[in-house]
Backbone bond lengths (Angstrom), bond angles and torsions (degrees), N, CA, C in turn:
res aa  C-N    CA-C-N  psi(-1)  N-CA   C-N-CA  omega(-1)  CA-C   N-CA-C  phi
1 X - - - 1.449 - - 1.526 108.92 -
2 X 1.265 116.77 135.47 1.463 123.00 -176.13 1.511 112.87 -58.50
3 X 1.348 117.30 -39.15 1.456 120.31 -176.21 1.505 111.34 -62.79
4 X 1.311 117.47 -35.75 1.483 122.07 178.66 1.505 110.22 -57.45
5 X 1.305 117.44 -38.76 1.457 122.13 -174.19 1.507 111.62 -88.06
6 X 1.327 119.82 -7.39 1.488 121.19 -178.25 1.485 113.97 -53.86
7 X 1.354 116.15 -42.41 1.459 119.21 -178.04 1.550 112.13 -66.10
8 X 1.269 117.37 -18.92 1.463 120.40 -176.85 1.520 112.77 -85.08
9 X 1.304 117.16 -5.63 1.471 123.59 178.59 1.550 110.94 54.46
10 X 1.318 115.02 44.41 1.453 118.96 -177.37 1.525 112.58 -69.42
11 X 1.347 118.20 -28.71 1.446 118.43 -178.45 1.541 110.76 -65.48
12 X 1.349 116.93 -38.01 1.440 119.90 178.48 1.541 108.90 -64.89
13 X 1.300 117.60 -41.65 1.477 123.17 178.03 1.498 108.34 -59.54
14 X 1.321 120.18 -45.04 1.458 125.07 -177.99 1.515 109.41 -64.76
15 X 1.310 116.11 -44.78 1.481 119.08 179.44 1.502 111.58 -60.70
16 X 1.325 117.78 -39.53 1.484 120.38 176.00 1.540 111.31 -62.31
17 X 1.331 115.22 -43.41 1.468 119.37 178.83 1.535 110.60 -58.23
18 X 1.322 116.15 -47.29 1.458 121.21 -176.37 1.539 109.19 -62.56
19 X 1.356 117.02 -42.51 1.467 119.96 178.15 1.528 110.98 -64.15
20 X 1.343 114.69 -44.71 1.491 117.88 -176.25 1.520 111.25 -68.28
21 X 1.319 116.56 -35.09 1.478 118.50 -179.50 1.530 109.95 -70.06
22 X 1.311 118.43 -27.87 1.476 121.49 173.95 1.517 112.29 64.66
23 X 1.294 116.48 60.45 1.489 120.59 177.49 1.531 108.83 -61.38
24 X 1.310 115.13 145.98 1.453 119.69 -179.69 1.502 115.84 -83.19
25 X 1.318 116.44 31.54 1.450 119.47 178.60 1.521 109.11 -137.69
26 X 1.307 112.81 149.41 1.473 118.95 175.18 1.523 110.04 -114.18
27 X 1.331 115.95 7.65 1.468 120.77 179.39 1.530 108.81 -67.40
28 X 1.375 115.97 115.42 1.451 120.17 -175.72 1.544 112.36 -59.86
29 X 1.317 118.35 -34.27 1.464 122.32 -179.14 1.534 110.76 -65.26
30 X 1.312 114.74 -43.31 1.482 121.69 -179.84 1.530 109.87 -65.64
31 X 1.336 115.12 -45.68 1.489 119.31 -179.85 1.503 111.76 -65.24
32 X 1.314 116.00 -35.97 1.489 118.78 178.10 1.534 111.09 -67.55
33 X 1.306 117.91 -39.23 1.454 121.13 176.79 1.522 109.98 -64.79
34 X 1.296 118.99 -40.19 1.446 122.02 177.37 1.501 109.84 -61.14
35 X 1.367 116.68 -45.80 1.459 120.42 178.63 1.559 111.33 -60.57
36 X 1.273 117.18 -43.70 1.477 120.51 179.36 1.510 110.79 -61.30
37 X 1.349 116.18 -45.17 1.473 121.02 -179.65 1.518 110.38 -62.77
38 X 1.324 118.43 -44.85 1.443 122.33 178.35 1.522 112.50 -63.53
39 X 1.336 117.64 -41.10 1.436 122.43 178.56 1.514 109.84 -61.91
40 X 1.319 117.76 -44.36 1.472 119.80 178.54 1.529 111.08 -62.58
41 X 1.335 116.72 -39.66 1.471 120.51 -179.75 1.540 109.31 -64.64
42 X 1.316 118.13 -44.04 1.455 122.52 -178.74 1.507 109.99 -63.38
43 X 1.356 116.20 -44.49 1.465 120.64 -179.91 1.513 110.79 -62.96
44 X 1.303 117.94 -39.35 1.482 120.67 177.95 1.523 111.13 -62.63
45 X 1.357 116.55 -41.87 1.441 120.21 -179.91 1.539 111.25 -65.82
46 X 1.312 116.26 -40.56 1.444 118.74 176.84 1.545 112.70 -66.24
47 X 1.331 115.39 -40.54 1.465 119.85 176.43 1.541 108.90 -58.84
48 X 1.329 117.16 -46.46 1.463 120.51 -178.13 1.507 111.27 -63.19
49 X 1.337 116.06 -39.00 1.476 120.45 177.90 1.510 110.62 -64.28
50 X 1.318 118.20 -42.15 1.450 122.55 178.70 1.524 110.02 -59.95
51 X 1.346 115.89 -50.33 1.463 119.50 -178.75 1.556 110.96 -62.47
52 X 1.305 116.22 -38.49 1.470 119.38 -179.97 1.538 112.90 -66.50
53 X 1.349 115.32 -24.08 1.448 118.87 -176.47 1.544 115.03 -100.51
54 X 1.342 115.20 -1.88 1.450 118.42 173.22 1.531 109.80 -86.81
55 X 1.286 114.96 144.15 1.477 119.84 177.11 1.515 107.81 -70.58
56 X 1.349 115.51 148.83 1.485 118.02 -179.84 1.506 112.59 -53.18
57 X 1.328 117.99 -36.30 1.452 118.99 -177.72 1.509 112.93 -75.55
58 X 1.331 117.92 -9.91 1.474 121.96 177.14 1.528 113.46 -90.51
59 X 1.326 117.09 -13.44 1.473 121.05 -172.53 1.545 111.59 -65.89
60 X 1.329 117.58 -40.00 1.479 118.38 -179.14 1.534 110.67 -66.92
61 X 1.328 115.57 -39.95 1.457 119.08 177.47 1.521 112.26 -66.25
62 X 1.313 114.61 -38.18 1.459 119.03 176.65 1.536 111.43 -62.49
63 X 1.322 115.36 -42.16 1.452 117.71 177.08 1.522 112.65 -60.44
64 X 1.319 116.31 -36.98 1.463 120.88 177.20 1.524 109.99 -64.60
65 X 1.310 117.92 -43.78 1.478 121.93 178.62 1.525 108.92 -62.88
66 X 1.316 119.23 -41.43 1.432 122.31 178.45 1.542 111.07 -62.45
67 X 1.269 116.73 -38.13 1.499 121.63 -179.29 1.469 110.46 -65.13
68 X 1.350 120.11 -28.68 1.471 120.98 178.57 1.515 113.09 -67.24
69 X 1.336 115.75 -26.46 1.460 121.51 -178.93 1.518 113.83 75.40
70 X 1.311 117.03 8.18 1.493 122.51 -178.81 1.525 108.21 -80.38
71 X 1.304 117.77 112.43 1.437 122.03 178.61 1.549 109.81 -62.43
72 X 1.331 116.09 -41.06 1.465 119.39 179.95 1.516 110.24 -65.02
73 X 1.318 116.44 -40.32 1.467 120.38 179.57 1.507 111.21 -65.34
74 X 1.319 117.72 -40.81 1.484 120.25 179.16 1.509 109.38 -62.71
75 X 1.327 115.18 -49.26 1.476 118.01 -177.36 1.522 111.38 -61.76
76 X 1.347 117.04 -43.62 1.467 119.86 179.98 1.538 109.77 -61.87
77 X 1.326 118.85 -42.77 1.424 120.62 -177.79 1.524 110.67 -65.35
78 X 1.296 117.31 -46.97 1.464 119.71 -177.72 1.540 110.73 -65.70
79 X 1.316 117.03 -40.32 1.473 118.43 -179.75 1.534 111.80 -67.53
80 X 1.317 115.95 -32.60 1.479 120.50 177.37 1.502 111.42 -70.85
81 X 1.310 117.89 -41.00 1.494 121.93 -175.79 1.511 112.63 -83.33
82 X 1.354 117.13 -23.52 1.454 120.60 -179.98 1.539 106.49 -125.39
83 X 1.328 117.30 84.08 1.485 120.71 -174.04 1.519 114.09 -55.65
84 X 1.310 118.07 -34.94 1.485 120.46 -177.64 1.546 110.35 -100.38
85 X 1.327 115.15 36.51 1.472 121.15 -176.53 1.536 111.43 -56.56
86 X 1.323 117.51 -44.21 1.461 120.08 -175.51 1.528 110.77 -60.19
87 X 1.333 115.83 -42.45 1.486 119.68 178.45 1.526 111.25 -66.98
88 X 1.316 116.78 -37.38 1.476 118.39 179.00 1.504 112.12 -70.41
89 X 1.317 117.76 -36.19 1.496 120.62 175.73 1.508 108.39 -65.01
90 X 1.320 117.70 -45.40 1.469 122.04 -179.62 1.499 111.11 -57.84
91 X 1.356 116.23 -45.03 1.465 121.50 178.54 1.542 109.23 -62.73
92 X 1.306 117.71 -42.02 1.479 121.58 -179.96 1.513 110.11 -62.44
93 X 1.321 117.23 -42.13 1.470 121.12 177.80 1.513 111.55 -65.77
94 X 1.319 117.16 -41.24 1.449 120.93 177.85 1.530 110.84 -62.39
95 X 1.316 117.30 -43.89 1.452 121.12 178.65 1.550 112.33 -64.00
96 X 1.343 113.04 -38.60 1.470 117.34 178.63 1.532 110.22 -64.99
97 X 1.325 115.51 -44.36 1.467 120.79 179.66 1.525 112.03 -60.67
98 X 1.335 114.57 -44.46 1.460 120.64 179.44 1.530 110.19 -60.96
99 X 1.314 117.86 -45.03 1.447 120.11 -179.75 1.505 113.25 -69.96
100 X 1.340 115.66 -32.14 1.483 118.62 -178.05 1.529 112.88 -80.27
101 X 1.316 117.30 -46.15 1.429 121.39 -178.90 1.547 111.44 -78.25
102 X 1.301 115.50 -33.33 1.473 120.26 175.76 1.483 114.18 92.02
């Protein structure tokens, strides 16, 4: 869900990637599609990292929190269960940037 990622400022990160990559087009529709695709890829990587860092016994409870749809609840649960979440997200973004920019 996009709201969950709002605090991570992913859109700014994506905009920087698009600028740095230097696509040979100025077509706003094409650039917007590239941004959407990159954002989805980054979100999937962060989701995978979160799941990989939750203990097996926490997965059922996490699923219940997800089902509530509460962005605040999801954030609180993940931050409680993964104390170094910010560092792990930063590392995931750095790895994504490295693989994307080359």
